[in-house]
N, C-alpha and C positions, 0 to 999 in steps of 0.2 A: 543245283543238280544233287547235291549227297543227297543219301534216303532212294533217289531215283535212279541212279545209274545200273544198278544191277537189273532192273526191270526194263530200265533203255534196252542194252543189251541184248537181253533175253530179247526182246522184239527185233530189237536188228539181226538178231540171229535167225527172226522166223522170217522175219524181209530177205534174207540172204538164200533162205531155204527155198523162198518164190519167185528168186530169181533179179534181186539185187545185188547190183554189185555189193561187196564187203562194205567198205567208205560209204559209198552212196545211203548205205543201209544203218550203219550208226549215228551218221549227219542226221536223216530225219529222225532218228528215234531220238536224238537229240532235242533236234526241235519242239518234237512233240511231248518230251516229256520237262521245256524248259520253264523253269517259273517266272525267268525275263519274257518283257516283251516282246524283244528282241537280241537279237545275239550276231554278233561279228562273226568275220571267218576267222581271224586270229583267238577268238574266246573260243570257236568251237574243236579248231586243232588243239587248243592247250586241253582242254575239256576231255580228247578222245586221246589224246598223247599222237596226235599225228601229226605229218607232216602238211604247211600250206597250201602246196599244191596239189594234195590228195583233197584236199578239203575243198579246196577252189573248184574241181572236176566234180567231185559233188553237188556241187551247186548248182554248177553248172548243167547236171545232168537232172535233177530235182526241179528249177526254175522250167528245161523245157517242157515237162510237163504238169507245171501248174502245182507243184508240192512246196516251192520257197519261192516266196516272194520279198525284192527287195524294198525296203522303208524306209522316208527321208527321217533323219537324223538330227534336227537341228545344232550345232554346234559339234558337231562331231565329225569330226574327216577321213573316219570308215565307214564303208557301207556297213548296213545295220539291214538283218533277214532273221523273216518269221516265218514259221506255216500257214497259208493264208486262212481264212475262216471259211471260204468254200473249197478247199482243194481236193477234197475226194469228190466233189461233184463236179469241180474241173477237169480231176484224170480222168472218170468217166464220162464225160458230157463229148459229143460227136465235137468239140472244138482239139479235142486228141487226137493231131496229126497223126500219132500211132495206127489207131482203128483204120485210115482211107489210107494208110500208106501201104499198109497187108492186105487191104481189099487189090488197093493196084497190083501188087508186088503177085496176088494168085492170079490178075487177069495178063500180066504179062508172062507166067506161066504158062497158064492155060492156051495163049497164042504161040509159045515157043512148046509148047508139047504135044498142042493138038488138043481143043475137048473130046475127042473119041479114044483117046488113049488112055489106059490107066492112070498116069499121072494126070491129063488133063479133070478127071475125073474127081480125082483125092482135089486136085488144084481148087475146081468149079465149087465142090462141099466147103472149102475154106473161105470163097469167095462169097459164099451164097450164106456163111457164118457169118462175115463180116460187114454183109450188107445186111442182115439181122439184126445184127448190134447196132448202128447206125441208125436205124428206122426206129429201133427199139430204147435205144440209151436217153435221148432225148425227153421225153415221157417220165422213165424214172428217176431222174435227172429231174425234173420240173417239182414231180411228185416229193423229192428228197427237200427240195427247196421250200417247198408249202406245207411242210414241215406233218407230211405224213404221219398217220401211225403204222410204225410194225412193230416186231418181234423183238423182241432185247437178248443179248446172250443170256437171262435168267430164263428165255422162254417165253413172258409175262411182255402183252404190248405197251409199248413205249409211246412217246410221242415226242418229237424232236419241237426245241421250241417250244 
């Protein structure tokens, strides 16, 4: 991990600014920058200078959205983890329960506030946004998985796979 530590911490800071808890962001960054195929929670705690409990909490959170997976490690008594090959697509796919939960929360809010109230109109906009995401994201993810051409950070077209 040496050599990558500073870049990993910068990424973690960016992820934290985007809404992730600090330790969750640091664990995710370490997974992305790891030169190892898999890491244990203990290795992550050592690399980050963090408590095992905070790393365990971060792992659970990342696993719940598909950004970390447990992998078998024959001969090891410890659980091994890695960033999944399809992690970003899983995060953004309809499988992500957060999108459905946000839509359901908006529906419940509309029912409580009344659709014709100011709050109801704002919540209807929220509901409609998440309905749109649920409709559009599967096609976006499918194109990504199919290796569709996109635009890279340099502005030039790039092709996955």
